[in-house]
C-alpha positions as CSV (number, residue, x, y, z in Angstrom):
1,X,-22.5,-13.9,-39.1
2,X,-20.6,-13.1,-35.7
3,X,-17.7,-16.2,-36.1
4,X,-17.0,-14.0,-39.4
5,X,-16.7,-10.8,-38.3
6,X,-14.5,-12.1,-35.2
7,X,-12.3,-14.0,-37.9
8,X,-11.9,-10.9,-39.9
9,X,-10.6,-8.8,-37.0
10,X,-8.3,-11.2,-36.0
11,X,-6.7,-11.5,-39.5
12,X,-6.6,-7.7,-39.5
13,X,-4.6,-7.6,-36.2
14,X,-2.2,-10.6,-37.4
15,X,-1.5,-8.7,-40.5
16,X,-1.0,-5.4,-38.7
17,X,1.2,-7.4,-36.2
18,X,3.6,-8.4,-39.1
19,X,3.6,-5.1,-40.9
20,X,4.7,-2.9,-37.9
21,X,7.8,-4.0,-37.6
22,X,8.7,-4.2,-41.3
23,X,7.3,-0.3,-41.5
24,X,10.4,0.5,-39.0
25,X,13.1,-2.0,-40.5
26,X,14.4,1.3,-42.9
27,X,14.9,3.3,-39.3
28,X,18.2,2.9,-37.5
29,X,17.4,1.2,-34.1
30,X,17.5,2.9,-30.8
31,X,20.1,0.1,-29.5
32,X,22.7,1.3,-32.7
33,X,21.6,4.7,-31.9
34,X,22.8,4.2,-28.1
35,X,25.7,2.7,-29.3
36,X,27.1,5.5,-31.7
37,X,26.4,8.1,-28.7
38,X,28.0,6.1,-26.1
39,X,31.5,5.8,-28.3
40,X,31.2,9.6,-29.0
41,X,30.9,10.2,-25.4
42,X,34.0,8.0,-24.8
43,X,35.9,9.8,-27.7
44,X,35.5,13.3,-25.6
45,X,36.4,11.5,-22.1
46,X,39.6,10.3,-23.7
47,X,40.2,14.2,-24.8
48,X,39.6,15.1,-21.3
49,X,41.8,12.5,-19.4
50,X,44.7,13.7,-22.1
51,X,44.1,17.3,-20.9
52,X,44.4,16.6,-17.1
53,X,47.4,14.9,-17.9
54,X,45.7,11.2,-16.9
55,X,46.9,9.6,-20.2
56,X,50.0,9.8,-22.0
57,X,50.1,10.8,-25.6
58,X,50.6,7.2,-26.5
59,X,47.7,5.9,-24.3
60,X,45.6,8.5,-25.7
61,X,46.0,7.7,-29.3
62,X,45.9,4.2,-28.8
63,X,42.4,5.0,-26.4
64,X,41.0,7.3,-29.9
65,X,42.0,4.5,-32.2
66,X,40.2,1.7,-30.3
67,X,37.1,3.9,-29.7
68,X,36.9,5.3,-33.1
69,X,37.1,1.7,-34.6
70,X,34.1,0.7,-32.5
71,X,32.2,4.2,-33.5
72,X,32.4,3.2,-37.4
73,X,31.3,-0.3,-36.6
74,X,28.6,1.0,-34.9
75,X,27.9,3.5,-37.4
76,X,28.2,0.9,-40.5
77,X,25.9,-1.4,-39.0
78,X,23.1,1.5,-38.6
79,X,23.9,2.3,-42.3
80,X,23.0,-1.5,-43.4
81,X,19.9,-1.6,-41.4
82,X,18.8,1.7,-43.1
83,X,19.4,0.4,-46.5
84,X,16.3,-2.0,-46.3
85,X,15.0,-2.2,-49.8
86,X,11.4,-0.7,-50.0
87,X,10.5,-3.4,-52.5
88,X,11.5,-5.9,-50.2
89,X,9.2,-4.2,-47.5
90,X,6.7,-4.1,-50.3
91,X,6.8,-7.7,-51.0
92,X,6.9,-8.9,-47.6
93,X,3.3,-6.8,-46.8
94,X,2.0,-8.2,-49.9
95,X,3.0,-11.7,-48.7
96,X,1.4,-10.7,-45.5
97,X,-1.8,-9.3,-46.6
98,X,-2.8,-12.3,-49.0
99,X,-1.2,-15.4,-47.5
100,X,-2.5,-15.1,-44.0
101,X,-5.9,-14.8,-44.7
102,X,-5.9,-17.2,-47.1
103,X,-4.2,-19.8,-45.1
104,X,-6.4,-19.2,-41.8
105,X,-9.7,-19.4,-44.0
106,X,-8.6,-22.6,-45.6
107,X,-7.5,-24.0,-42.5
108,X,-10.8,-22.9,-40.7
109,X,-12.9,-24.3,-43.5
110,X,-11.2,-27.7,-43.1
111,X,-10.9,-28.2,-39.8
112,X,-13.5,-25.5,-38.0
113,X,-17.3,-25.9,-37.5
114,X,-18.6,-22.6,-39.2
115,X,-22.1,-24.2,-39.4
116,X,-22.4,-25.1,-35.9
117,X,-24.8,-23.4,-34.0
118,X,-23.4,-21.5,-31.0
119,X,-23.9,-23.6,-27.8
120,X,-25.8,-22.1,-24.7
121,X,-23.6,-21.4,-21.5
122,X,-26.0,-23.8,-19.8
123,X,-24.8,-26.7,-21.5
124,X,-21.0,-25.5,-21.8
125,X,-21.2,-25.3,-18.0
126,X,-22.8,-28.8,-17.9
127,X,-19.6,-30.2,-19.5
128,X,-17.4,-28.2,-17.2
129,X,-15.6,-30.2,-14.4
130,X,-17.4,-30.7,-11.1
131,X,-15.6,-29.7,-7.8
132,X,-14.6,-33.0,-7.0
133,X,-13.1,-33.8,-10.2
134,X,-11.1,-30.4,-9.9
135,X,-10.0,-32.0,-6.7
136,X,-8.9,-35.1,-8.0
137,X,-6.7,-33.4,-10.3
138,X,-5.0,-31.7,-7.8
139,X,-4.4,-34.7,-5.4
140,X,-3.3,-36.7,-8.7
141,X,-0.8,-33.8,-9.1
142,X,0.4,-33.9,-5.6
143,X,0.9,-37.4,-5.9
144,X,3.2,-37.3,-8.7
145,X,5.1,-34.2,-7.2
146,X,4.7,-33.7,-3.7
147,X,7.0,-30.7,-3.1
148,X,4.6,-28.4,-5.2
149,X,3.9,-26.4,-2.3
150,X,1.1,-24.4,-4.4
151,X,-0.9,-27.2,-4.9
152,X,-0.7,-28.1,-1.3
153,X,-1.8,-24.1,-0.4
154,X,-4.6,-24.7,-2.9
155,X,-6.1,-28.0,-1.5
156,X,-5.4,-27.3,2.1
157,X,-7.9,-25.0,3.2
158,X,-10.6,-26.8,0.8
159,X,-9.8,-29.9,2.9
160,X,-10.5,-28.0,5.9
161,X,-13.5,-26.3,4.8
162,X,-14.8,-29.9,3.5
163,X,-14.1,-31.3,7.1
164,X,-11.5,-33.9,5.9
165,X,-9.4,-32.9,8.9
166,X,-7.0,-35.7,8.3
167,X,-6.3,-34.9,4.9
168,X,-6.1,-31.2,6.0
169,X,-3.7,-32.2,8.5
170,X,-1.3,-34.0,6.2
171,X,-1.7,-30.9,3.7
172,X,-1.0,-28.2,6.2
173,X,2.2,-30.5,7.7
174,X,3.5,-30.9,4.2
175,X,3.2,-26.9,3.5
176,X,5.0,-26.6,7.2
177,X,7.8,-28.7,5.9
178,X,8.2,-27.2,2.3
179,X,7.8,-23.3,3.3
180,X,9.3,-23.9,7.0
181,X,7.6,-22.3,10.3
182,X,5.9,-18.6,10.7
183,X,3.0,-17.6,12.7
184,X,0.6,-18.3,10.0
185,X,1.7,-21.8,9.3
186,X,1.9,-23.0,12.7
187,X,-1.5,-21.5,13.7
188,X,-3.0,-23.3,10.6
189,X,-1.9,-26.7,11.3
190,X,-3.0,-25.8,15.2
191,X,-6.6,-25.1,14.0
192,X,-6.9,-28.2,12.1
193,X,-5.7,-30.4,15.0
194,X,-8.3,-28.5,17.0
195,X,-11.1,-28.9,14.5
196,X,-10.0,-32.7,14.2
197,X,-10.2,-33.1,18.0
198,X,-13.8,-31.6,18.0
199,X,-12.7,-28.4,19.5
200,X,-10.3,-29.6,21.9
201,X,-6.9,-27.8,22.0
202,X,-4.7,-30.7,22.4
203,X,-1.2,-30.8,23.6
204,X,0.4,-31.0,20.1
205,X,-2.0,-28.3,18.9
206,X,-0.8,-26.3,22.1
207,X,3.1,-26.4,21.1
208,X,2.1,-25.0,17.5
209,X,0.2,-22.2,18.9
210,X,3.2,-21.5,21.1
211,X,5.4,-21.7,18.2
212,X,3.3,-19.6,16.9
213,X,3.4,-16.8,19.3
214,X,7.2,-17.2,19.4
215,X,7.3,-15.8,15.9
216,X,4.3,-13.4,16.5
217,X,3.7,-12.6,20.2
218,X,0.7,-10.4,19.2
219,X,-1.0,-12.9,16.7
220,X,-4.8,-13.0,17.9
221,X,-5.7,-16.3,17.1
222,X,-2.9,-18.5,18.6
223,X,-3.7,-16.6,21.8
224,X,-7.2,-17.2,21.7
225,X,-6.8,-20.9,21.4
226,X,-4.2,-20.3,24.4
227,X,-6.9,-18.9,26.4
228,X,-9.2,-21.8,25.4
229,X,-6.8,-24.3,26.3
230,X,-6.4,-22.9,30.0
231,X,-10.1,-23.0,30.1
232,X,-10.4,-26.3,28.9
233,X,-7.8,-27.1,31.9
234,X,-9.9,-25.5,34.3
235,X,-7.3,-22.8,34.6
236,X,-10.2,-20.1,34.7
237,X,-7.8,-17.2,36.1
238,X,-5.1,-17.7,32.9
239,X,-8.1,-18.0,30.7
240,X,-9.6,-14.6,31.7
241,X,-6.3,-12.9,32.0
242,X,-5.5,-14.4,28.1
243,X,-9.3,-13.2,26.8
244,X,-9.1,-10.0,28.4
245,X,-5.4,-8.8,27.1
246,X,-6.7,-10.3,23.7
247,X,-10.0,-8.1,23.7
248,X,-8.1,-4.8,24.4
249,X,-5.8,-5.4,21.1
250,X,-9.3,-6.6,18.6
251,X,-11.1,-3.9,16.9
252,X,-14.2,-3.4,19.0
253,X,-17.0,-3.8,17.2
254,X,-15.7,-7.3,15.2
255,X,-16.9,-11.1,15.7
256,X,-13.4,-11.5,17.7
257,X,-14.5,-9.2,20.3
258,X,-18.2,-10.6,20.7
259,X,-16.8,-14.0,21.2
260,X,-14.4,-12.8,23.6
261,X,-16.9,-11.4,25.5
262,X,-19.0,-14.3,25.6
263,X,-16.5,-16.5,26.8
264,X,-15.5,-13.6,29.7
265,X,-19.3,-13.8,30.6
266,X,-19.4,-17.3,30.7
267,X,-16.0,-17.4,33.1
268,X,-16.7,-14.5,35.1
269,X,-20.5,-13.5,34.8
270,X,-20.8,-9.8,35.4
271,X,-17.2,-8.7,34.0
272,X,-17.8,-8.4,30.4
273,X,-21.1,-9.6,29.3
274,X,-21.4,-10.6,25.4
275,X,-24.0,-8.1,25.0
276,X,-21.4,-5.5,25.3
277,X,-20.5,-2.5,27.6
278,X,-24.3,-1.6,28.0
279,X,-25.0,-4.4,29.9
280,X,-22.1,-4.1,32.0
281,X,-23.4,-0.6,33.1
282,X,-26.7,-1.9,34.4
283,X,-27.7,-2.1,37.9
284,X,-26.3,-5.0,39.7
285,X,-30.2,-6.5,39.8
286,X,-30.6,-6.2,36.0
287,X,-27.1,-7.6,35.3
288,X,-27.4,-11.0,37.3
289,X,-30.9,-11.1,35.7
290,X,-29.2,-10.6,32.3
291,X,-26.5,-13.2,33.0
292,X,-29.1,-15.5,34.3
293,X,-30.6,-15.1,30.9
294,X,-27.4,-15.9,29.2
295,X,-26.9,-19.1,31.0
296,X,-30.3,-20.3,31.1
297,X,-30.2,-20.0,27.0
298,X,-26.9,-22.2,27.3
299,X,-28.6,-24.6,29.2
300,X,-31.4,-25.1,26.7
301,X,-29.1,-25.3,23.9
302,X,-27.6,-28.2,25.8
303,X,-30.9,-29.6,26.8
304,X,-32.1,-29.8,23.2
305,X,-28.8,-30.5,21.0
306,X,-26.3,-31.5,23.1
307,X,-22.5,-29.8,23.3
308,X,-19.2,-31.0,23.9
309,X,-17.1,-30.9,27.0
310,X,-16.4,-27.1,26.7
311,X,-19.8,-26.2,26.5
312,X,-20.9,-28.6,29.7
313,X,-18.0,-27.1,31.6
314,X,-19.0,-23.9,30.9
315,X,-22.2,-24.4,32.2
316,X,-21.3,-25.9,35.1
317,X,-18.8,-23.0,36.1
318,X,-21.5,-20.3,35.3
319,X,-24.0,-22.2,37.5
320,X,-21.5,-22.2,40.2
321,X,-20.8,-18.7,40.0
322,X,-24.4,-17.7,40.2
323,X,-24.2,-20.0,43.6
324,X,-26.9,-22.2,41.8
325,X,-25.1,-25.6,43.2
326,X,-28.3,-27.5,42.7
327,X,-28.5,-27.1,39.3
328,X,-24.5,-27.1,38.5
329,X,-24.9,-30.8,40.4
330,X,-27.6,-31.5,37.8
331,X,-25.7,-30.0,34.5
332,X,-22.7,-32.4,35.9
333,X,-25.0,-35.6,36.1
334,X,-26.5,-34.5,32.6
335,X,-23.0,-34.4,31.0
336,X,-22.2,-37.7,32.2
337,X,-24.8,-39.0,30.6
338,X,-24.4,-37.0,27.6
339,X,-20.5,-38.0,27.2
340,X,-20.4,-41.9,28.5
341,X,-18.9,-42.3,25.4
342,X,-16.0,-39.9,25.4
343,X,-14.0,-40.9,28.3
344,X,-11.5,-37.9,27.3
345,X,-14.4,-35.3,27.3
346,X,-16.2,-36.8,30.3
347,X,-12.6,-36.2,32.1
348,X,-12.3,-32.8,31.3
349,X,-15.7,-31.9,32.4
350,X,-15.4,-33.8,35.8
351,X,-12.0,-31.7,36.2
352,X,-13.7,-28.3,35.8
353,X,-16.6,-29.4,37.9
354,X,-14.0,-30.1,40.3
355,X,-12.3,-26.8,39.8
356,X,-15.5,-25.0,40.3
357,X,-16.6,-26.6,43.9
358,X,-19.0,-28.9,42.0
359,X,-19.0,-32.7,43.2
């Protein structure tokens, strides 16, 4: 029953769409009325120019004749539109009322399925293409049209979130090629390179972040990654300066502020602990105990789940600052065991240890 109600409403709307312009056809159009007003104003302007002496008698007469000719043409056109026969309107309306519903009903009865039961939503959803199919369709289109920047912009973050970093690098590189560099595009590609390298800010990624900062020196993300690159290179002072400057520019209650405070607390225990300004205001003994608790937590996480070179470097530096040299040396030995299969990561940890005075 519902399908017939819908068909009736759609048919009525279609008929009204046909009848409405027919019902207005006997009236002069707004365009013709505008033309008539324009030429009337032109005649008045010619008379004013003649009175001010800007036009001679012959020139004014010729101008009036031309304007009058155009005025008559516009008026005649308007009158022709107004003489549309009412009988012709009625005939067109009758055809619209009878022909459109009859044709539509006959077509639906021939190719439609009026007796087909409604399909539940769940069944329709099961037949919808899955996510992988949609991605494959986008990839197929991009293979055929590699200059489709909109397609690359759609699929690039999908690759990133799916952990397909090689594909994400290719997608963001193509966006950069097609649209040119700016702070956001350079940062996006740099972030993918960092993710691809397991959290390490590579030299290529650092160049991209430098380029992003050349476009926007206040952009938070490339500033953070620059600080991280300093930290990974063992340049603690530069990293702290970058983190502290960035901390002043981000909302104090944001997740970015919390992450920055954690970095600063690890590199310089007691300065700005991750727990917030309240911890920094504690008495020295309590503050030191709180910092030790955070360092112990990092140590336990690394013992239980392992970690990358950055996490091991943070632990070694923190223990060195706390003057727990034996624990720092032990952490270095554990890092050597955990990262034995990753020469680059191990080299970064050992460099950080030397910077902290741990051998």
